[in-house]
C-alpha positions in Angstrom: 55.1 91.5 143.8 54.8 93.3 140.6 51.7 91.5 139.4 51.9 92.7 135.7 55.4 92.1 135.4 54.7 88.4 136.7 52.0 87.9 134.0 54.5 88.9 131.0 57.1 86.5 132.8 54.9 83.6 132.7 53.6 84.5 129.2 57.2 84.2 128.2 57.8 80.9 129.7 55.0 79.4 127.3 56.9 81.6 124.4 53.9 84.5 124.2 55.4 87.6 124.2 53.2 90.5 125.8 53.7 94.0 125.7 53.2 96.2 129.0 50.0 97.4 128.0 48.7 93.9 127.4 49.9 92.5 130.7 48.2 95.3 132.3 44.8 94.5 130.7 45.3 91.0 131.9 45.8 92.3 135.4 42.8 94.2 135.1 40.8 91.4 134.0 42.1 89.3 136.9 41.3 91.8 139.4 37.5 92.5 138.3 36.8 88.8 137.4 37.4 87.9 141.0 35.9 90.8 142.6 32.6 90.1 140.3 33.2 86.2 141.2 32.1 87.1 144.9 28.5 87.8 143.6 28.2 85.7 140.6 29.8 82.3 140.1 32.1 82.5 137.2 35.3 80.5 138.4 36.5 78.2 140.8 39.8 79.2 140.1 40.6 82.5 141.6 44.4 82.0 143.1 46.5 84.6 141.1 49.3 82.6 139.6 46.2 79.9 138.6 44.4 82.2 136.7 47.3 83.5 135.0 48.4 79.9 133.8 44.9 77.8 133.6 42.9 80.7 132.3 44.8 83.4 130.5 47.8 81.3 129.1 45.4 78.3 128.5 43.2 80.5 126.4 46.0 81.9 124.1 48.6 79.1 123.8 46.4 76.9 121.4 45.8 79.8 118.9 49.6 79.9 118.5 49.1 76.5 116.9 46.7 77.9 114.5 47.3 80.1 111.4 44.7 82.9 112.4 44.4 85.4 109.8 44.5 89.2 110.6 40.6 90.6 111.2 39.2 87.1 111.6 36.0 86.9 113.4 35.5 84.2 115.6 32.5 82.7 117.9 33.1 81.5 121.3 30.2 79.0 122.3 29.6 78.6 125.7 32.1 81.5 126.9 31.1 81.3 130.8 33.6 83.9 132.1 35.1 84.8 128.6 37.8 82.1 128.2 39.2 81.7 125.7 37.7 84.8 123.9 38.8 87.6 126.3 42.5 86.6 126.6 42.6 85.7 123.1 41.3 89.4 122.3 43.8 91.1 124.6 46.5 89.0 122.8 45.1 89.9 119.4 43.5 92.9 119.3 42.6 92.7 115.6 40.2 89.8 116.1 36.4 90.4 115.9 34.9 88.1 118.6 31.0 87.3 119.4 30.8 85.6 122.8 27.7 83.4 123.5 26.4 82.3 126.8 23.2 80.8 127.8 23.2 82.6 131.5 22.3 86.3 131.4 24.3 87.0 134.7 27.5 85.8 132.7 26.6 88.1 129.7 26.2 91.4 131.9 29.6 90.5 133.2 31.1 90.0 130.0 29.8 93.7 128.8 31.3 95.1 131.8 34.6 93.2 131.4 34.8 94.1 127.6 34.2 97.9 128.8 36.8 97.8 131.3 39.4 96.1 128.8 38.5 98.6 126.0 37.2 95.3 124.2 34.8 95.6 121.1 33.0 92.4 121.2 29.4 91.3 120.3 27.9 89.5 123.4 25.0 87.4 123.0 22.8 85.7 125.7 21.3 82.6 123.9 21.8 78.8 123.6 24.2 77.8 121.2 22.2 75.4 119.2 19.3 78.1 118.7 21.8 80.5 117.5 23.3 78.2 115.5 20.3 78.1 113.2 20.3 81.7 112.8 24.2 82.6 112.2 25.2 79.5 110.0 28.4 79.4 108.2 29.3 83.3 109.4 32.5 82.7 111.3 36.1 82.1 110.3 36.8 80.3 113.7 34.3 78.7 116.2 35.9 77.9 119.4 34.9 76.3 123.0 36.5 75.2 125.8 35.8 71.8 127.5 32.0 72.9 127.3 30.6 69.2 126.2 32.1 65.9 125.2 33.4 66.3 121.3 30.4 64.9 119.3 28.0 67.2 120.9 30.4 70.2 121.1 30.7 69.5 117.1 27.1 69.9 116.5 27.1 73.1 118.5 29.9 74.8 116.9 30.5 73.5 113.4 27.3 74.8 111.9 28.6 78.4 112.7 31.7 78.1 110.8 32.4 79.1 107.2 33.4 76.7 104.6 37.2 77.0 104.7 37.2 77.8 108.2 38.1 76.2 111.7 36.5 74.9 114.6 39.0 74.7 117.7 37.9 72.5 120.4 39.9 73.3 123.5 39.7 69.9 125.5 41.5 67.6 128.2 43.7 64.8 126.9 41.3 62.4 127.8 38.9 63.2 124.9 39.1 60.6 122.2 38.5 62.1 118.7 37.1 58.3 117.4 33.9 58.9 119.2 33.3 62.4 117.2 34.4 61.2 113.6 30.9 60.5 112.5 29.6 63.8 113.8 32.4 65.6 112.3 32.0 64.2 108.9 28.0 64.6 109.0 28.4 68.3 110.1 30.8 69.1 107.3 34.2 69.0 108.9 37.5 67.0 108.6 40.0 66.7 111.2 42.8 68.5 110.5 45.1 67.9 113.3 45.1 66.9 117.0 47.7 68.4 119.1 48.6 67.4 122.8 50.5 70.5 124.6 51.7 71.3 127.9 50.8 74.1 130.0 53.8 75.9 132.0 52.7 74.2 135.4 52.8 70.8 133.7 49.0 70.3 133.0 48.4 68.6 129.5 45.7 69.7 127.1 44.7 68.6 123.7 43.7 70.9 120.8 41.5 69.4 118.1 41.7 71.4 114.9 38.6 70.7 112.7 38.4 72.3 109.2 34.9 72.9 107.7 35.0 71.6 104.2 31.5 71.6 103.1 28.2 73.1 104.3 26.3 71.6 107.2 22.9 70.1 106.5 20.3 72.5 107.4 18.6 70.0 109.9 21.7 70.5 112.2 22.2 71.6 114.8 19.3 69.9 116.4 17.6 70.9 119.7 19.9 70.2 122.8 17.7 67.5 124.3 18.4 65.6 120.8 22.1 66.4 120.8 22.7 65.1 124.2 20.0 62.0 124.1 21.3 61.2 120.4 24.9 62.2 119.7 25.8 62.0 115.9 
C-alpha cells in the first residue's frame, strides 16, 4: 500500500484536498506517533486507517465548517498527542498554534513532532485554568477535543479568546449544549452554531461554535477543583 496516497484519498472522501507534501507529513506524524507511543502513552488508536480517520480527518474536518482567517492564532487546550492542532497546522500552514498540555512527557513529544514536521508552534506545559489567567483574550480561536464536559470546557477555553473570536468545541453527539448555556453566557460567549457531522467511517461528531461577544469576568477561570465541583 502507498500510505501517503491512501491518506490523500481518505481526505478526499471528506472533501479535503491535500498536496503530496501534506500527505507525506501526515505519514511522518503517524510513524513518529506510533513509535513514540510504545514508550509514552499518547493514544489507544494506532492502526493506520483508524488514525487517518479518527485522529487526522477528525481534527481537520470541523475547521472546514469555520471561517478561519489567514494567519489566525489559536490555542489547543489539553492537546494530548496534538489533536486537533498538529493536523490543523499541516493542513493550514499559515496558522499560528499554541499547544497546551498538563503532562510534561506529552509536551516533550510535541516539541519533537513539530521539529520532524517542520511546524513552528508554541508548546506550553501548564494546566489550562492557570494559563487562562495569564493569557487572557489573546487568541482568535480556542479549541479542544473532548477534554471535559462542555460547561467545564467553556471555563477552560473561553477566557483565552479575544472578543470577536471563536471557541470551537469538538465533541461527541451525546453532548447537550443546554447544560452549558449558563456557563457560555457568564464567560462572555454566545452559541453561534451547533453542527452535527459524520466521519468517513460513519462515526458522528458534534461541533459547537461559540463566539466571544464580551470580555470574560476576571474571576474566571477558577481553580480546577472549583470548575469540577461547581460547574457554571
